[in-house]
C-alpha positions as protocol buffer text, in pm:
chain_id: "A"
residue {
  index: 1
  type: MET
  ca { x: -4178 y: -9348 z: -4794 }
}
residue {
  index: 2
  type: ALA
  ca { x: -3879 y: -9115 z: -4803 }
}
residue {
  index: 3
  type: THR
  ca { x: -3551 y: -9251 z: -4928 }
}
residue {
  index: 4
  type: ILE
  ca { x: -3264 y: -9266 z: -4681 }
}
residue {
  index: 5
  type: ASP
  ca { x: -2890 y: -9242 z: -4708 }
}
residue {
  index: 6
  type: PHE
  ca { x: -2591 y: -9291 z: -4484 }
}
residue {
  index: 7
  type: GLY
  ca { x: -2290 y: -9111 z: -4344 }
}
residue {
  index: 8
  type: LEU
  ca { x: -1962 y: -9221 z: -4190 }
}
residue {
  index: 9
  type: MET
  ca { x: -1843 y: -9075 z: -3860 }
}
residue {
  index: 10
  type: LEU
  ca { x: -1467 y: -9075 z: -3889 }
}
residue {
  index: 11
  type: ARG
  ca { x: -1246 y: -9192 z: -3606 }
}
residue {
  index: 12
  type: PRO
  ca { x: -1090 y: -8880 z: -3445 }
}
residue {
  index: 13
  type: HIS
  ca { x: -839 y: -9066 z: -3229 }
}
residue {
  index: 14
  type: ASP
  ca { x: -735 y: -9414 z: -3123 }
}
residue {
  index: 15
  type: ALA
  ca { x: -559 y: -9465 z: -2790 }
}
residue {
  index: 16
  type: GLY
  ca { x: -213 y: -9607 z: -2838 }
}
residue {
  index: 17
  type: HIS
  ca { x: -205 y: -9526 z: -3210 }
}
residue {
  index: 18
  type: SER
  ca { x: -50 y: -9235 z: -3394 }
}
residue {
  index: 19
  type: MET
  ca { x: -235 y: -8977 z: -3599 }
}
residue {
  index: 20
  type: GLN
  ca { x: -105 y: -9147 z: -3913 }
}
residue {
  index: 21
  type: ASP
  ca { x: -265 y: -9473 z: -3796 }
}
residue {
  index: 22
  type: VAL
  ca { x: -595 y: -9293 z: -3740 }
}
residue {
  index: 23
  type: ILE
  ca { x: -577 y: -9129 z: -4082 }
}
residue {
  index: 24
  type: ALA
  ca { x: -496 y: -9461 z: -4250 }
}
residue {
  index: 25
  type: TYR
  ca { x: -791 y: -9634 z: -4079 }
}
residue {
  index: 26
  type: ASN
  ca { x: -1028 y: -9358 z: -4185 }
}
residue {
  index: 27
  type: GLN
  ca { x: -905 y: -9378 z: -4542 }
}
residue {
  index: 28
  type: ARG
  ca { x: -963 y: -9753 z: -4552 }
}
residue {
  index: 29
  type: CYS
  ca { x: -1318 y: -9698 z: -4427 }
}
residue {
  index: 30
  type: ILE
  ca { x: -1385 y: -9427 z: -4686 }
}
residue {
  index: 31
  type: GLN
  ca { x: -1255 y: -9651 z: -4961 }
}
residue {
  index: 32
  type: ALA
  ca { x: -1499 y: -9924 z: -4851 }
}
residue {
  index: 33
  type: LEU
  ca { x: -1804 y: -9700 z: -4898 }
}
residue {
  index: 34
  type: LYS
  ca { x: -2036 y: -9757 z: -5191 }
}
residue {
  index: 35
  type: ALA
  ca { x: -2373 y: -9634 z: -5312 }
}
residue {
  index: 36
  type: GLY
  ca { x: -2595 y: -9499 z: -5036 }
}
residue {
  index: 37
  type: PHE
  ca { x: -2318 y: -9322 z: -4845 }
}
residue {
  index: 38
  type: THR
  ca { x: -2323 y: -8947 z: -4902 }
}
residue {
  index: 39
  type: THR
  ca { x: -2155 y: -8778 z: -4603 }
}
residue {
  index: 40
  type: LEU
  ca { x: -1839 y: -8776 z: -4391 }
}
residue {
  index: 41
  type: TRP
  ca { x: -1849 y: -8640 z: -4034 }
}
residue {
  index: 42
  type: LEU
  ca { x: -1610 y: -8561 z: -3751 }
}
residue {
  index: 43
  type: GLU
  ca { x: -1654 y: -8474 z: -3385 }
}
residue {
  index: 44
  type: ASP
  ca { x: -1519 y: -8146 z: -3250 }
}
residue {
  index: 45
  type: HIS
  ca { x: -1273 y: -8224 z: -2972 }
}
residue {
  index: 46
  type: LEU
  ca { x: -938 y: -8063 z: -2908 }
}
residue {
  index: 47
  type: GLN
  ca { x: -786 y: -8330 z: -2689 }
}
residue {
  index: 48
  type: VAL
  ca { x: -855 y: -8684 z: -2570 }
}
residue {
  index: 49
  type: GLY
  ca { x: -601 y: -8742 z: -2298 }
}
residue {
  index: 50
  type: GLU
  ca { x: -255 y: -8787 z: -2450 }
}
residue {
  index: 51
  type: ALA
  ca { x: -381 y: -8948 z: -2772 }
}
residue {
  index: 52
  type: ASP
  ca { x: -315 y: -8796 z: -3112 }
}
residue {
  index: 53
  type: SER
  ca { x: -645 y: -8636 z: -3212 }
}
residue {
  index: 54
  type: LEU
  ca { x: -778 y: -8483 z: -3533 }
}
residue {
  index: 55
  type: GLU
  ca { x: -909 y: -8125 z: -3523 }
}
residue {
  index: 56
  type: CYS
  ca { x: -1249 y: -8099 z: -3684 }
}
residue {
  index: 57
  type: LEU
  ca { x: -1254 y: -7808 z: -3929 }
}
residue {
  index: 58
  type: SER
  ca { x: -906 y: -7847 z: -4073 }
}
residue {
  index: 59
  type: THR
  ca { x: -958 y: -8222 z: -4120 }
}
residue {
  index: 60
  type: LEU
  ca { x: -1296 y: -8180 z: -4291 }
}
residue {
  index: 61
  type: SER
  ca { x: -1153 y: -7914 z: -4523 }
}
residue {
  index: 62
  type: TYR
  ca { x: -888 y: -8163 z: -4630 }
}
residue {
  index: 63
  type: LEU
  ca { x: -1146 y: -8438 z: -4677 }
}
residue {
  index: 64
  type: ALA
  ca { x: -1376 y: -8215 z: -4880 }
}
residue {
  index: 65
  type: ALA
  ca { x: -1090 y: -8165 z: -5125 }
}
residue {
  index: 66
  type: SER
  ca { x: -979 y: -8529 z: -5119 }
}
residue {
  index: 67
  type: HIS
  ca { x: -1323 y: -8688 z: -5157 }
}
residue {
  index: 68
  type: PRO
  ca { x: -1545 y: -8470 z: -5377 }
}
residue {
  index: 69
  type: GLN
  ca { x: -1818 y: -8736 z: -5389 }
}
residue {
  index: 70
  type: PHE
  ca { x: -1914 y: -8668 z: -5025 }
}
residue {
  index: 71
  type: LYS
  ca { x: -2063 y: -8384 z: -4826 }
}
residue {
  index: 72
  type: VAL
  ca { x: -1878 y: -8306 z: -4502 }
}
residue {
  index: 73
  type: GLY
  ca { x: -2026 y: -8216 z: -4166 }
}
residue {
  index: 74
  type: MET
  ca { x: -1937 y: -8145 z: -3804 }
}
residue {
  index: 75
  type: LEU
  ca { x: -2118 y: -8348 z: -3539 }
}
residue {
  index: 76
  type: VAL
  ca { x: -2107 y: -8115 z: -3366 }
}
residue {
  index: 77
  type: LEU
  ca { x: -1901 y: -7798 z: -3331 }
}
residue {
  index: 78
  type: ALA
  ca { x: -1876 y: -7670 z: -2976 }
}
residue {
  index: 79
  type: GLN
  ca { x: -2004 y: -7317 z: -3031 }
}
residue {
  index: 80
  type: SER
  ca { x: -1773 y: -7154 z: -2779 }
}
residue {
  index: 81
  type: TYR
  ca { x: -1443 y: -7283 z: -2923 }
}
residue {
  index: 82
  type: ARG
  ca { x: -1459 y: -7042 z: -3217 }
}
residue {
  index: 83
  type: ASN
  ca { x: -1615 y: -6702 z: -3263 }
}
residue {
  index: 84
  type: PRO
  ca { x: -1940 y: -6764 z: -3455 }
}
residue {
  index: 85
  type: ALA
  ca { x: -1872 y: -6488 z: -3707 }
}
residue {
  index: 86
  type: LEU
  ca { x: -1542 y: -6657 z: -3791 }
}
residue {
  index: 87
  type: VAL
  ca { x: -1720 y: -6993 z: -3820 }
}
residue {
  index: 88
  type: ALA
  ca { x: -1968 y: -6835 z: -4061 }
}
residue {
  index: 89
  type: LYS
  ca { x: -1685 y: -6700 z: -4278 }
}
residue {
  index: 90
  type: MET
  ca { x: -1483 y: -7023 z: -4270 }
}
residue {
  index: 91
  type: LEU
  ca { x: -1777 y: -7240 z: -4368 }
}
residue {
  index: 92
  type: ALA
  ca { x: -1900 y: -7002 z: -4635 }
}
residue {
  index: 93
  type: ASN
  ca { x: -1550 y: -7024 z: -4780 }
}
residue {
  index: 94
  type: LEU
  ca { x: -1551 y: -7404 z: -4761 }
}
residue {
  index: 95
  type: GLN
  ca { x: -1896 y: -7412 z: -4920 }
}
residue {
  index: 96
  type: ALA
  ca { x: -1759 y: -7217 z: -5216 }
}
residue {
  index: 97
  type: LEU
  ca { x: -1446 y: -7432 z: -5248 }
}
residue {
  index: 98
  type: SER
  ca { x: -1641 y: -7758 z: -5219 }
}
residue {
  index: 99
  type: GLU
  ca { x: -1919 y: -7642 z: -5453 }
}
residue {
  index: 100
  type: GLY
  ca { x: -2193 y: -7677 z: -5192 }
}
residue {
  index: 101
  type: ARG
  ca { x: -2099 y: -7982 z: -4985 }
}
residue {
  index: 102
  type: VAL
  ca { x: -2102 y: -7851 z: -4626 }
}
residue {
  index: 103
  type: VAL
  ca { x: -2337 y: -7919 z: -4333 }
}
residue {
  index: 104
  type: LEU
  ca { x: -2284 y: -7718 z: -4016 }
}
residue {
  index: 105
  type: GLY
  ca { x: -2351 y: -7922 z: -3705 }
}
residue {
  index: 106
  type: ILE
  ca { x: -2338 y: -7714 z: -3389 }
}
residue {
  index: 107
  type: GLY
  ca { x: -2408 y: -7765 z: -3019 }
}
residue {
  index: 108
  type: ALA
  ca { x: -2364 y: -7602 z: -2681 }
}
residue {
  index: 109
  type: GLY
  ca { x: -2044 y: -7789 z: -2588 }
}
residue {
  index: 110
  type: TRP
  ca { x: -2004 y: -8021 z: -2290 }
}
residue {
  index: 111
  type: LYS
  ca { x: -1649 y: -8153 z: -2239 }
}
residue {
  index: 112
  type: GLU
  ca { x: -1541 y: -7951 z: -1938 }
}
residue {
  index: 113
  type: ASP
  ca { x: -1184 y: -8083 z: -1914 }
}
residue {
  index: 114
  type: GLU
  ca { x: -1120 y: -7965 z: -2269 }
}
residue {
  index: 115
  type: TYR
  ca { x: -1249 y: -7617 z: -2194 }
}
residue {
  index: 116
  type: VAL
  ca { x: -1027 y: -7592 z: -1886 }
}
residue {
  index: 117
  type: SER
  ca { x: -715 y: -7723 z: -2061 }
}
residue {
  index: 118
  type: TYR
  ca { x: -751 y: -7487 z: -2355 }
}
residue {
  index: 119
  type: GLY
  ca { x: -839 y: -7186 z: -2143 }
}
residue {
  index: 120
  type: TYR
  ca { x: -1206 y: -7146 z: -2233 }
}
residue {
  index: 121
  type: PRO
  ca { x: -1459 y: -7050 z: -1969 }
}
residue {
  index: 122
  type: PHE
  ca { x: -1705 y: -7332 z: -1896 }
}
residue {
  index: 123
  type: PRO
  ca { x: -2026 y: -7163 z: -1782 }
}
residue {
  index: 124
  type: ALA
  ca { x: -2340 y: -7335 z: -1659 }
}
residue {
  index: 125
  type: ASN
  ca { x: -2555 y: -7526 z: -1905 }
}
residue {
  index: 126
  type: LYS
  ca { x: -2813 y: -7247 z: -1937 }
}
residue {
  index: 127
  type: LYS
  ca { x: -2551 y: -6991 z: -2033 }
}
residue {
  index: 128
  type: ARG
  ca { x: -2394 y: -7225 z: -2288 }
}
residue {
  index: 129
  type: LEU
  ca { x: -2738 y: -7277 z: -2445 }
}
residue {
  index: 130
  type: ASP
  ca { x: -2795 y: -6901 z: -2448 }
}
residue {
  index: 131
  type: GLN
  ca { x: -2461 y: -6864 z: -2625 }
}
residue {
  index: 132
  type: LEU
  ca { x: -2558 y: -7136 z: -2873 }
}
residue {
  index: 133
  type: GLU
  ca { x: -2877 y: -6950 z: -2962 }
}
residue {
  index: 134
  type: GLU
  ca { x: -2686 y: -6628 z: -3023 }
}
residue {
  index: 135
  type: ALA
  ca { x: -2417 y: -6811 z: -3221 }
}
residue {
  index: 136
  type: VAL
  ca { x: -2674 y: -6955 z: -3461 }
}
residue {
  index: 137
  type: GLN
  ca { x: -2830 y: -6612 z: -3504 }
}
residue {
  index: 138
  type: VAL
  ca { x: -2490 y: -6456 z: -3582 }
}
residue {
  index: 139
  type: ILE
  ca { x: -2411 y: -6725 z: -3838 }
}
residue {
  index: 140
  type: ARG
  ca { x: -2751 y: -6691 z: -4006 }
}
residue {
  index: 141
  type: ALA
  ca { x: -2715 y: -6314 z: -4018 }
}
residue {
  index: 142
  type: LEU
  ca { x: -2377 y: -6331 z: -4189 }
}
residue {
  index: 143
  type: TRP
  ca { x: -2506 y: -6583 z: -4441 }
}
residue {
  index: 144
  type: THR
  ca { x: -2824 y: -6395 z: -4530 }
}
residue {
  index: 145
  type: THR
  ca { x: -2771 y: -6019 z: -4482 }
}
residue {
  index: 146
  type: PHE
  ca { x: -2509 y: -5791 z: -4634 }
}
residue {
  index: 147
  type: PRO
  ca { x: -2360 y: -5637 z: -4427 }
}
residue {
  index: 148
  type: ALA
  ca { x: -2466 y: -5819 z: -4113 }
}
residue {
  index: 149
  type: SER
  ca { x: -2514 y: -5673 z: -3768 }
}
residue {
  index: 150
  type: PHE
  ca { x: -2614 y: -5847 z: -3446 }
}
residue {
  index: 151
  type: GLU
  ca { x: -2612 y: -5722 z: -3090 }
}
residue {
  index: 152
  type: GLY
  ca { x: -2644 y: -5993 z: -2829 }
}
residue {
  index: 153
  type: GLN
  ca { x: -2535 y: -6045 z: -2472 }
}
residue {
  index: 154
  type: TYR
  ca { x: -2244 y: -6268 z: -2572 }
}
residue {
  index: 155
  type: TYR
  ca { x: -2175 y: -6201 z: -2940 }
}
residue {
  index: 156
  type: GLN
  ca { x: -2181 y: -5887 z: -3152 }
}
residue {
  index: 157
  type: VAL
  ca { x: -2109 y: -5813 z: -3518 }
}
residue {
  index: 158
  type: ARG
  ca { x: -2134 y: -5473 z: -3681 }
}
residue {
  index: 159
  type: ASP
  ca { x: -2148 y: -5420 z: -4056 }
}
residue {
  index: 160
  type: ALA
  ca { x: -1975 y: -5752 z: -4116 }
}
residue {
  index: 161
  type: TYR
  ca { x: -1937 y: -5877 z: -4473 }
}
residue {
  index: 162
  type: CYS
  ca { x: -1931 y: -6250 z: -4536 }
}
residue {
  index: 163
  type: ALA
  ca { x: -1845 y: -6261 z: -4902 }
}
residue {
  index: 164
  type: PRO
  ca { x: -1922 y: -6475 z: -5082 }
}
residue {
  index: 165
  type: GLN
  ca { x: -2232 y: -6579 z: -4893 }
}
residue {
  index: 166
  type: PRO
  ca { x: -2295 y: -6955 z: -4913 }
}
residue {
  index: 167
  type: LYS
  ca { x: -2478 y: -7078 z: -5222 }
}
residue {
  index: 168
  type: PRO
  ca { x: -2658 y: -7305 z: -5182 }
}
residue {
  index: 169
  type: MET
  ca { x: -2735 y: -7216 z: -4822 }
}
residue {
  index: 170
  type: ILE
  ca { x: -2552 y: -7434 z: -4569 }
}
residue {
  index: 171
  type: PRO
  ca { x: -2795 y: -7639 z: -4361 }
}
residue {
  index: 172
  type: ILE
  ca { x: -2759 y: -7597 z: -3986 }
}
residue {
  index: 173
  type: LEU
  ca { x: -2784 y: -7912 z: -3777 }
}
residue {
  index: 174
  type: ILE
  ca { x: -2838 y: -7880 z: -3403 }
}
residue {
  index: 175
  type: GLY
  ca { x: -2759 y: -8189 z: -3201 }
}
residue {
  index: 176
  type: GLY
  ca { x: -2903 y: -8293 z: -2868 }
}
residue {
  index: 177
  type: GLY
  ca { x: -3215 y: -8402 z: -2687 }
}
residue {
  index: 178
  type: GLY
  ca { x: -3268 y: -8161 z: -2399 }
}
residue {
  index: 179
  type: GLU
  ca { x: -3643 y: -8133 z: -2394 }
}
residue {
  index: 180
  type: LYS
  ca { x: -3690 y: -7783 z: -2253 }
}
residue {
  index: 181
  type: ARG
  ca { x: -3424 y: -7584 z: -2433 }
}
residue {
  index: 182
  type: THR
  ca { x: -3224 y: -7777 z: -2692 }
}
residue {
  index: 183
  type: LEU
  ca { x: -3526 y: -7912 z: -2878 }
}
residue {
  index: 184
  type: ALA
  ca { x: -3683 y: -7566 z: -2862 }
}
residue {
  index: 185
  type: LEU
  ca { x: -3371 y: -7430 z: -3036 }
}
residue {
  index: 186
  type: VAL
  ca { x: -3398 y: -7705 z: -3297 }
}
residue {
  index: 187
  type: ALA
  ca { x: -3759 y: -7606 z: -3364 }
}
residue {
  index: 188
  type: SER
  ca { x: -3667 y: -7238 z: -3398 }
}
residue {
  index: 189
  type: TYR
  ca { x: -3339 y: -7251 z: -3590 }
}
residue {
  index: 190
  type: ALA
  ca { x: -3234 y: -7592 z: -3725 }
}
residue {
  index: 191
  type: ASP
  ca { x: -3260 y: -7734 z: -4074 }
}
residue {
  index: 192
  type: TRP
  ca { x: -3144 y: -8076 z: -3950 }
}
residue {
  index: 193
  type: TRP
  ca { x: -3170 y: -8245 z: -3609 }
}
residue {
  index: 194
  type: ASN
  ca { x: -2951 y: -8521 z: -3470 }
}
residue {
  index: 195
  type: PHE
  ca { x: -2994 y: -8738 z: -3165 }
}
residue {
  index: 196
  type: ASN
  ca { x: -2770 y: -9033 z: -3098 }
}
residue {
  index: 197
  type: SER
  ca { x: -2708 y: -9373 z: -2943 }
}
residue {
  index: 198
  type: CYS
  ca { x: -3061 y: -9428 z: -2816 }
}
residue {
  index: 199
  type: PRO
  ca { x: -3320 y: -9700 z: -2881 }
}
residue {
  index: 200
  type: LEU
  ca { x: -3617 y: -9639 z: -3107 }
}
residue {
  index: 201
  type: GLU
  ca { x: -3864 y: -9557 z: -2830 }
}
residue {
  index: 202
  type: VAL
  ca { x: -3639 y: -9284 z: -2684 }
}
residue {
  index: 203
  type: TYR
  ca { x: -3589 y: -9124 z: -3025 }
}
residue {
  index: 204
  type: ALA
  ca { x: -3966 y: -9136 z: -3081 }
}
residue {
  index: 205
  type: HIS
  ca { x: -4025 y: -8959 z: -2751 }
}
residue {
  index: 206
  type: LYS
  ca { x: -3770 y: -8685 z: -2827 }
}
residue {
  index: 207
  type: LEU
  ca { x: -3925 y: -8640 z: -3171 }
}
residue {
  index: 208
  type: ALA
  ca { x: -4269 y: -8597 z: -3016 }
}
residue {
  index: 209
  type: VAL
  ca { x: -4130 y: -8323 z: -2790 }
}
residue {
  index: 210
  type: LEU
  ca { x: -3964 y: -8155 z: -3089 }
}
residue {
  index: 211
  type: LYS
  ca { x: -4297 y: -8154 z: -3273 }
}
residue {
  index: 212
  type: GLN
  ca { x: -4462 y: -7992 z: -2971 }
}
residue {
  index: 213
  type: HIS
  ca { x: -4206 y: -7711 z: -2982 }
}
residue {
  index: 214
  type: CYS
  ca { x: -4269 y: -7671 z: -3356 }
}
residue {
  index: 215
  type: GLU
  ca { x: -4643 y: -7650 z: -3298 }
}
residue {
  index: 216
  type: ARG
  ca { x: -4591 y: -7387 z: -3028 }
}
residue {
  index: 217
  type: ILE
  ca { x: -4407 y: -7154 z: -3268 }
}
residue {
  index: 218
  type: GLY
  ca { x: -4609 y: -7242 z: -3578 }
}
residue {
  index: 219
  type: ARG
  ca { x: -4337 y: -7429 z: -3766 }
}
residue {
  index: 220
  type: ASP
  ca { x: -4400 y: -7731 z: -3986 }
}
residue {
  index: 221
  type: PRO
  ca { x: -4182 y: -8009 z: -3835 }
}
residue {
  index: 222
  type: SER
  ca { x: -4145 y: -8169 z: -4178 }
}
residue {
  index: 223
  type: GLU
  ca { x: -3907 y: -7881 z: -4261 }
}
residue {
  index: 224
  type: ILE
  ca { x: -3649 y: -8036 z: -4024 }
}
residue {
  index: 225
  type: LYS
  ca { x: -3441 y: -8324 z: -4159 }
}
residue {
  index: 226
  type: LEU
  ca { x: -3421 y: -8603 z: -3901 }
}
residue {
  index: 227
  type: THR
  ca { x: -3085 y: -8775 z: -3855 }
}
residue {
  index: 228
  type: TYR
  ca { x: -2957 y: -9042 z: -3619 }
}
residue {
  index: 229
  type: LEU
  ca { x: -2603 y: -9127 z: -3507 }
}
residue {
  index: 230
  type: SER
  ca { x: -2496 y: -9457 z: -3356 }
}
residue {
  index: 231
  type: THR
  ca { x: -2215 y: -9707 z: -3353 }
}
residue {
  index: 232
  type: MET
  ca { x: -2294 y: -9982 z: -3599 }
}
residue {
  index: 233
  type: SER
  ca { x: -2181 y: -10345 z: -3574 }
}
residue {
  index: 234
  type: VAL
  ca { x: -2287 y: -10607 z: -3829 }
}
residue {
  index: 235
  type: SER
  ca { x: -2186 y: -10971 z: -3834 }
}
residue {
  index: 236
  type: GLU
  ca { x: -2353 y: -11302 z: -3906 }
}
residue {
  index: 237
  type: ASP
  ca { x: -2150 y: -11442 z: -3616 }
}
residue {
  index: 238
  type: PRO
  ca { x: -2319 y: -11332 z: -3290 }
}
residue {
  index: 239
  type: ALA
  ca { x: -1987 y: -11356 z: -3106 }
}
residue {
  index: 240
  type: LYS
  ca { x: -1845 y: -11081 z: -3327 }
}
residue {
  index: 241
  type: VAL
  ca { x: -2128 y: -10831 z: -3281 }
}
residue {
  index: 242
  type: VAL
  ca { x: -2014 y: -10538 z: -3066 }
}
residue {
  index: 243
  type: ARG
  ca { x: -2261 y: -10394 z: -2813 }
}
residue {
  index: 244
  type: HIS
  ca { x: -2237 y: -10142 z: -2530 }
}
residue {
  index: 245
  type: PRO
  ca { x: -2385 y: -10169 z: -2180 }
}
residue {
  index: 246
  type: GLN
  ca { x: -2503 y: -9804 z: -2170 }
}
residue {
  index: 247
  type: LYS
  ca { x: -2524 y: -9676 z: -2526 }
}
residue {
  index: 248
  type: HIS
  ca { x: -2755 y: -9818 z: -2790 }
}
residue {
  index: 249
  type: TYR
  ca { x: -2570 y: -9961 z: -3087 }
}
residue {
  index: 250
  type: ILE
  ca { x: -2727 y: -10055 z: -3420 }
}
residue {
  index: 251
  type: ALA
  ca { x: -2602 y: -10409 z: -3393 }
}
residue {
  index: 252
  type: GLY
  ca { x: -2679 y: -10762 z: -3504 }
}
residue {
  index: 253
  type: ASN
  ca { x: -2683 y: -10960 z: -3824 }
}
residue {
  index: 254
  type: ALA
  ca { x: -2772 y: -10794 z: -4154 }
}
residue {
  index: 255
  type: ALA
  ca { x: -3142 y: -10880 z: -4127 }
}
residue {
  index: 256
  type: GLU
  ca { x: -3167 y: -10746 z: -3770 }
}
residue {
  index: 257
  type: VAL
  ca { x: -2990 y: -10422 z: -3855 }
}
residue {
  index: 258
  type: THR
  ca { x: -3208 y: -10374 z: -4163 }
}
residue {
  index: 259
  type: ARG
  ca { x: -3524 y: -10417 z: -3956 }
}
residue {
  index: 260
  type: GLU
  ca { x: -3412 y: -10163 z: -3696 }
}
residue {
  index: 261
  type: LEU
  ca { x: -3320 y: -9905 z: -3957 }
}
residue {
  index: 262
  type: GLU
  ca { x: -3657 y: -9954 z: -4121 }
}
residue {
  index: 263
  type: GLN
  ca { x: -3824 y: -9880 z: -3786 }
}
residue {
  index: 264
  type: PHE
  ca { x: -3631 y: -9554 z: -3758 }
}
residue {
  index: 265
  type: ARG
  ca { x: -3727 y: -9471 z: -4115 }
}
residue {
  index: 266
  type: GLN
  ca { x: -4092 y: -9519 z: -4022 }
}
residue {
  index: 267
  type: LEU
  ca { x: -4041 y: -9240 z: -3765 }
}
residue {
  index: 268
  type: GLY
  ca { x: -3912 y: -9012 z: -4040 }
}
residue {
  index: 269
  type: VAL
  ca { x: -3534 y: -9049 z: -4008 }
}
residue {
  index: 270
  type: THR
  ca { x: -3377 y: -9000 z: -4351 }
}
residue {
  index: 271
  type: HIS
  ca { x: -3004 y: -8989 z: -4273 }
}
residue {
  index: 272
  type: PHE
  ca { x: -2811 y: -9236 z: -4057 }
}
residue {
  index: 273
  type: ILE
  ca { x: -2455 y: -9166 z: -3944 }
}
residue {
  index: 274
  type: PHE
  ca { x: -2242 y: -9450 z: -3815 }
}
residue {
  index: 275
  type: ARG
  ca { x: -1931 y: -9496 z: -3612 }
}
residue {
  index: 276
  type: VAL
  ca { x: -1771 y: -9830 z: -3697 }
}
residue {
  index: 277
  type: PRO
  ca { x: -1566 y: -10033 z: -3448 }
}
residue {
  index: 278
  type: GLU
  ca { x: -1383 y: -10223 z: -3720 }
}
residue {
  index: 279
  type: LEU
  ca { x: -1360 y: -10229 z: -4098 }
}
residue {
  index: 280
  type: ALA
  ca { x: -1516 y: -10574 z: -4131 }
}
residue {
  index: 281
  type: SER
  ca { x: -1842 y: -10452 z: -3981 }
}
residue {
  index: 282
  type: LEU
  ca { x: -1857 y: -10161 z: -4226 }
}
residue {
  index: 283
  type: GLU
  ca { x: -1793 y: -10396 z: -4516 }
}
residue {
  index: 284
  type: GLN
  ca { x: -2080 y: -10619 z: -4403 }
}
residue {
  index: 285
  type: PHE
  ca { x: -2310 y: -10319 z: -4382 }
}
residue {
  index: 286
  type: VAL
  ca { x: -2210 y: -10189 z: -4724 }
}
residue {
  index: 287
  type: GLU
  ca { x: -2266 y: -10526 z: -4890 }
}
residue {
  index: 288
  type: HIS
  ca { x: -2569 y: -10665 z: -4706 }
}
residue {
  index: 289
  type: VAL
  ca { x: -2764 y: -10378 z: -4541 }
}
residue {
  index: 290
  type: ALA
  ca { x: -2725 y: -10058 z: -4743 }
}
residue {
  index: 291
  type: PRO
  ca { x: -2855 y: -10213 z: -5070 }
}
residue {
  index: 292
  type: ASN
  ca { x: -3191 y: -10276 z: -4899 }
}
residue {
  index: 293
  type: PHE
  ca { x: -3247 y: -9899 z: -4891 }
}
residue {
  index: 294
  type: LEU
  ca { x: -3130 y: -9797 z: -5237 }
}
């Protein structure tokens, strides 16, 4: 059975609290991490109402320098917020500075109000997925050919040099569960896949669809690292366990959470990423759940 490890999804904002409060909370969470935690992650959002909100790439660059024991990843970049050739250059640079500790998570983008407020076009879902496919191709080209050229409908590069190219190669994570298109893109282009906040049986179904797409194109699905994101709440007091009426949380006492993670591991998940509603829950996980998987 494959070993598993864990990642922390940092809090990007907190309504009613300042950016300094958010930063301080994240730092307390990072300081609580012990063996088994290997990654730090941040969402890519530009605004959340009027709340102070952390920008993804600048924050992760800072964290890569501040916490050299962790890899850093985006879960996930909205492909249309930044030109993909620029993303390729920025992350190749961060890969060099961090000595190989970057994971690129990328998706089609979805938060329409953010697009409108910041002046980005918000096309239909199909077009955004088409753009995502081209963006991944541009990024791969810049990381693997020298110079790189790509001529697509939405993105073009001509004799572009991304120097230095990333060594080791940066894994590309594609997030999402759309069965016709998104999972087909995962099968064709992704090194890692993430799906989130769903119960075991839904993840198993999406994984089965992903394997069908892999079979269709002749790819070995074992080449794709399976990851899962959820909010985690651990307490021996049932009254303190946080749950959500629509989203699936990994929640319960230490034994219950351990059993559920083991079920996901049986499916092939090897990296779990957690949001944490409060520090106490993270501390319970670190002390009483994570050691069961070391």
